[in-house]
C-alpha positions as CSV (number, residue, x, y, z in Angstrom):
1,X,0.0,0.0,0.0
2,X,2.8,2.4,0.9
3,X,4.5,1.6,-2.5
4,X,1.2,2.5,-4.3
5,X,0.9,5.8,-2.5
6,X,4.5,6.6,-3.4
7,X,3.8,5.9,-7.1
8,X,0.7,8.2,-6.9
9,X,2.7,11.0,-5.3
10,X,5.5,10.8,-8.0
11,X,2.8,10.7,-10.7
12,X,1.2,13.9,-9.3
13,X,4.5,15.6,-9.0
14,X,5.4,14.8,-12.7
15,X,2.0,16.0,-13.8
16,X,2.5,19.4,-12.0
17,X,6.0,19.8,-13.4
18,X,4.7,19.0,-16.9
19,X,2.0,21.6,-16.7
20,X,4.8,24.3,-16.6
21,X,5.5,23.6,-20.3
22,X,3.8,25.7,-22.9
23,X,2.8,24.5,-26.3
24,X,2.0,27.3,-28.8
25,X,0.9,27.0,-32.4
26,X,1.7,29.8,-34.8
27,X,0.5,30.1,-38.4
28,X,2.1,32.5,-40.9
29,X,2.4,33.4,-44.6
30,X,5.6,33.3,-46.6
31,X,8.0,36.2,-46.3
32,X,6.6,37.5,-43.0
33,X,8.8,38.7,-40.2
34,X,7.8,36.7,-37.1
35,X,8.5,36.6,-33.4
36,X,8.4,33.4,-31.4
37,X,7.7,34.1,-27.7
38,X,9.9,32.8,-24.9
39,X,7.9,33.7,-21.8
40,X,8.9,31.4,-19.1
41,X,6.1,31.2,-16.4
42,X,7.0,33.0,-13.2
43,X,10.5,33.7,-14.5
44,X,12.0,37.1,-15.5
45,X,13.8,37.3,-18.8
46,X,17.3,36.0,-18.4
47,X,18.6,35.8,-22.0
48,X,22.1,34.8,-20.9
49,X,20.6,31.6,-19.6
50,X,18.2,30.9,-22.5
51,X,18.6,28.7,-25.5
52,X,16.6,28.2,-28.7
53,X,16.4,24.7,-30.2
54,X,14.9,23.8,-33.6
55,X,13.6,20.5,-35.0
56,X,12.3,20.1,-38.6
57,X,11.6,16.5,-37.5
58,X,12.0,14.5,-34.4
59,X,15.3,12.9,-35.5
60,X,17.6,15.9,-35.4
61,X,17.9,19.0,-33.1
62,X,19.7,22.2,-34.0
63,X,20.9,24.9,-31.6
64,X,19.9,28.2,-33.1
65,X,20.7,30.4,-30.0
66,X,22.5,29.9,-26.7
67,X,23.4,32.2,-23.8
68,X,21.4,35.0,-25.4
69,X,23.3,34.9,-28.7
70,X,22.5,33.5,-32.2
71,X,24.8,30.7,-33.2
72,X,27.1,31.8,-36.0
73,X,27.1,28.2,-37.4
74,X,23.3,28.4,-38.0
75,X,22.4,28.3,-41.7
76,X,19.8,31.0,-40.9
77,X,22.0,33.2,-38.7
78,X,21.6,36.3,-41.0
79,X,17.8,36.1,-40.6
80,X,17.7,35.3,-36.8
81,X,17.9,37.6,-33.8
82,X,16.8,37.8,-30.2
83,X,14.7,40.7,-28.7
84,X,14.9,42.0,-25.2
85,X,12.5,39.3,-24.0
86,X,14.6,36.5,-25.4
87,X,12.0,35.9,-28.1
88,X,13.3,34.5,-31.4
89,X,12.8,36.9,-34.4
90,X,12.9,35.3,-37.9
91,X,12.9,37.6,-40.9
92,X,11.3,36.6,-44.2
93,X,10.2,33.2,-43.3
94,X,10.2,30.4,-45.9
95,X,9.4,26.7,-46.0
96,X,12.8,25.9,-44.4
97,X,11.6,27.7,-41.2
98,X,8.7,25.4,-40.6
99,X,9.1,23.2,-37.6
100,X,9.2,22.8,-33.8
101,X,11.0,25.5,-31.7
102,X,11.9,25.2,-28.0
103,X,12.9,28.0,-25.7
104,X,14.8,26.5,-22.8
105,X,16.0,27.9,-19.5
106,X,19.4,26.2,-19.2
107,X,18.7,22.5,-18.6
108,X,15.4,22.9,-16.8
109,X,13.2,21.0,-19.3
110,X,10.0,21.5,-17.2
111,X,10.0,25.2,-18.2
112,X,10.3,24.7,-21.9
113,X,8.2,26.9,-24.2
114,X,7.4,24.9,-27.4
115,X,6.3,26.7,-30.5
116,X,5.0,24.9,-33.6
117,X,5.5,27.1,-36.7
118,X,3.3,26.4,-39.7
119,X,3.2,28.1,-43.1
120,X,0.2,28.5,-45.4
121,X,0.7,29.0,-49.1
122,X,-1.7,29.3,-52.0
123,X,-0.5,29.0,-55.6
124,X,-1.6,27.9,-59.1
125,X,-0.6,24.7,-60.8
126,X,1.3,24.9,-63.0
127,X,2.6,28.3,-62.0
128,X,3.4,29.3,-65.7
129,X,0.0,28.4,-67.1
130,X,-1.6,30.9,-69.5
131,X,-4.3,32.7,-67.6
132,X,-5.5,34.7,-70.7
133,X,-7.2,31.7,-72.2
134,X,-10.3,29.9,-71.2
135,X,-9.2,26.8,-69.5
136,X,-9.4,24.8,-66.2
137,X,-6.7,25.6,-63.7
138,X,-5.8,24.0,-60.4
139,X,-5.2,26.0,-57.2
140,X,-3.2,24.4,-54.5
141,X,-3.4,25.3,-50.8
142,X,-0.7,23.9,-48.6
143,X,-0.2,24.1,-44.8
144,X,3.4,23.1,-44.1
145,X,3.7,21.6,-40.6
146,X,6.2,20.1,-38.2
147,X,7.1,16.6,-39.2
148,X,6.0,14.6,-36.2
149,X,4.3,11.6,-37.9
150,X,0.8,12.7,-37.2
151,X,-1.5,13.0,-40.2
152,X,-3.2,16.2,-41.2
153,X,-6.8,16.7,-40.2
154,X,-9.0,15.6,-43.2
155,X,-11.3,18.7,-42.9
156,X,-8.8,21.3,-41.9
157,X,-8.6,23.2,-45.2
158,X,-11.7,24.9,-46.7
159,X,-12.2,26.9,-49.9
160,X,-14.4,30.0,-50.1
161,X,-15.4,32.0,-53.1
162,X,-15.5,35.8,-53.3
163,X,-18.9,35.9,-51.6
164,X,-17.7,33.9,-48.6
165,X,-19.6,30.8,-49.6
166,X,-17.7,27.5,-49.1
167,X,-16.7,25.8,-52.4
168,X,-17.1,22.0,-52.4
169,X,-17.2,21.2,-56.2
170,X,-13.8,20.5,-57.7
171,X,-12.1,20.2,-54.3
172,X,-9.6,17.4,-53.7
173,X,-7.9,17.0,-50.3
174,X,-4.5,15.3,-50.2
175,X,-1.9,14.2,-47.6
176,X,1.7,15.0,-48.4
177,X,3.5,13.6,-45.4
178,X,2.3,15.6,-42.5
179,X,1.5,18.7,-44.6
180,X,-2.2,19.5,-45.4
181,X,-2.9,20.0,-49.1
182,X,-6.1,20.8,-50.9
183,X,-6.6,21.3,-54.7
184,X,-9.4,23.3,-56.2
185,X,-10.2,23.1,-59.9
186,X,-11.8,26.2,-61.4
187,X,-12.7,27.4,-64.8
188,X,-10.3,30.2,-65.8
189,X,-12.0,32.6,-68.2
190,X,-10.5,35.7,-69.9
191,X,-11.2,38.8,-67.9
192,X,-12.4,36.7,-64.9
193,X,-11.5,38.4,-61.6
194,X,-12.8,35.8,-59.3
195,X,-11.1,35.4,-55.9
196,X,-10.8,32.3,-53.9
197,X,-9.8,32.0,-50.2
198,X,-8.2,29.0,-48.5
199,X,-8.8,28.7,-44.7
200,X,-7.2,26.4,-42.2
201,X,-9.8,25.6,-39.5
202,X,-8.9,23.9,-36.2
203,X,-11.3,23.3,-33.4
204,X,-14.0,25.4,-35.2
205,X,-11.6,28.3,-35.3
206,X,-10.0,29.9,-38.4
207,X,-6.3,29.9,-37.6
208,X,-5.1,31.5,-40.9
209,X,-6.3,32.1,-44.4
210,X,-4.9,33.2,-47.8
211,X,-6.4,34.6,-51.0
212,X,-5.8,33.8,-54.6
213,X,-4.9,35.8,-56.6
214,X,-3.2,37.8,-53.8
215,X,-3.1,41.0,-55.8
216,X,-6.9,41.3,-55.4
217,X,-6.5,41.8,-51.7
218,X,-7.4,45.4,-50.8
219,X,-5.1,46.3,-47.8
220,X,-7.4,49.2,-47.0
221,X,-11.1,48.5,-47.8
222,X,-11.9,52.2,-47.6
223,X,-9.1,53.4,-49.9
224,X,-9.6,55.0,-53.3
225,X,-9.3,52.9,-56.4
226,X,-6.1,52.8,-58.5
227,X,-5.7,56.2,-60.2
228,X,-5.0,54.4,-63.4
229,X,-8.3,52.5,-63.3
230,X,-11.4,53.7,-65.1
231,X,-14.3,54.1,-62.6
232,X,-17.8,53.2,-63.6
233,X,-19.8,56.1,-65.2
234,X,-21.7,58.0,-62.6
235,X,-19.7,56.5,-59.7
236,X,-18.6,58.7,-56.9
237,X,-14.8,59.1,-57.1
238,X,-14.7,59.9,-53.3
239,X,-12.7,62.6,-51.6
240,X,-9.3,63.6,-53.2
241,X,-6.3,61.8,-51.8
242,X,-3.1,63.4,-50.4
243,X,-1.3,62.3,-53.5
244,X,-3.8,64.0,-55.8
245,X,-3.7,67.2,-53.8
246,X,0.0,67.4,-53.9
247,X,-0.1,66.7,-57.6
248,X,-2.5,69.6,-58.1
249,X,-0.5,71.9,-55.9
250,X,2.7,71.0,-57.9
251,X,1.0,72.0,-61.1
252,X,-0.2,75.3,-59.6
253,X,3.3,76.1,-58.3
254,X,4.8,75.3,-61.7
255,X,2.3,77.6,-63.4
256,X,3.0,80.4,-60.9
257,X,6.8,80.1,-61.5
258,X,6.3,80.2,-65.2
259,X,4.1,83.3,-65.0
260,X,6.7,85.0,-62.7
261,X,9.4,84.2,-65.3
262,X,7.3,85.7,-68.1
263,X,6.6,88.8,-66.0
264,X,10.3,89.2,-65.2
265,X,11.2,89.0,-68.9
266,X,8.5,91.5,-69.9
267,X,9.6,93.9,-67.1
268,X,13.2,93.7,-68.1
269,X,12.3,94.4,-71.7
270,X,10.2,97.4,-70.7
271,X,13.0,98.7,-68.5
272,X,15.5,98.5,-71.4
273,X,13.1,100.1,-73.8
274,X,12.4,102.9,-71.4
275,X,16.1,103.5,-70.9
276,X,16.6,103.7,-74.6
277,X,13.7,106.1,-75.0
278,X,15.1,108.4,-72.2
279,X,18.6,108.3,-73.9
280,X,17.1,109.3,-77.2
281,X,15.3,112.2,-75.6
282,X,18.5,113.3,-73.9
283,X,20.4,113.3,-77.2
284,X,17.6,115.3,-78.9
285,X,17.8,117.9,-76.2
286,X,21.6,118.2,-76.5
287,X,21.3,118.7,-80.3
288,X,18.6,121.4,-79.9
289,X,20.8,123.2,-77.4
290,X,23.8,123.2,-79.7
291,X,21.8,124.6,-82.6
292,X,20.6,127.6,-80.6
């Protein structure tokens, strides 16, 4: 009986210690600058005692930072840095940054902060297909994940059209290792500006989404249309932008400078003409005085 109680006590202690570990899941788009947090619970930042470890898969671990400094031997050293909170900053993330990151306080494994970094991409297959012709094209949505042997959720990726309605026709869901992949076949017609959105949903929550084509994304929904575009007849162009006001002001200033230049030239010409006229009068007076 005493042995059983001792086993239960050790099990409870192990459970409490394990609860100190944090498991964070982060989802990003390619070429983003990201910051992976390293907030040890109940511990002030001590970067000189912190290390960052990286795993693309469970078979190999790389040390990216130790004692508060990025390892010079890291293949990504030029894109990695640490902030004042010991968080790992990665610039312009790519597929090679996908994986499992661990922030560790010396050798105290029970305080590990584990961050799973995933990357969502949307592209067209093949990438060099002619979009000016009427044809059927395939869009690919890929969620690149940490290679841990667990399969992707079968219903994790969803396609939406430009109205926000889920698209089910022409959808094919694949499994490429541990990555989530979904294909969408659509009719590509000349002049067609349809937009499709791929979402990754986990536990009924949209973790991340990406649009295709990306150039149709309006970063500011309330912004004015492209100055080079032709608005519909009768549409309200909206208030002038700062750029248009500065452009108009530049033209006004240029016109004023040109007018001032013309005025200066005319004034100079009049001055020289007036001087010549006065000289001629002076000469005429001198001649008349000599004759008398």
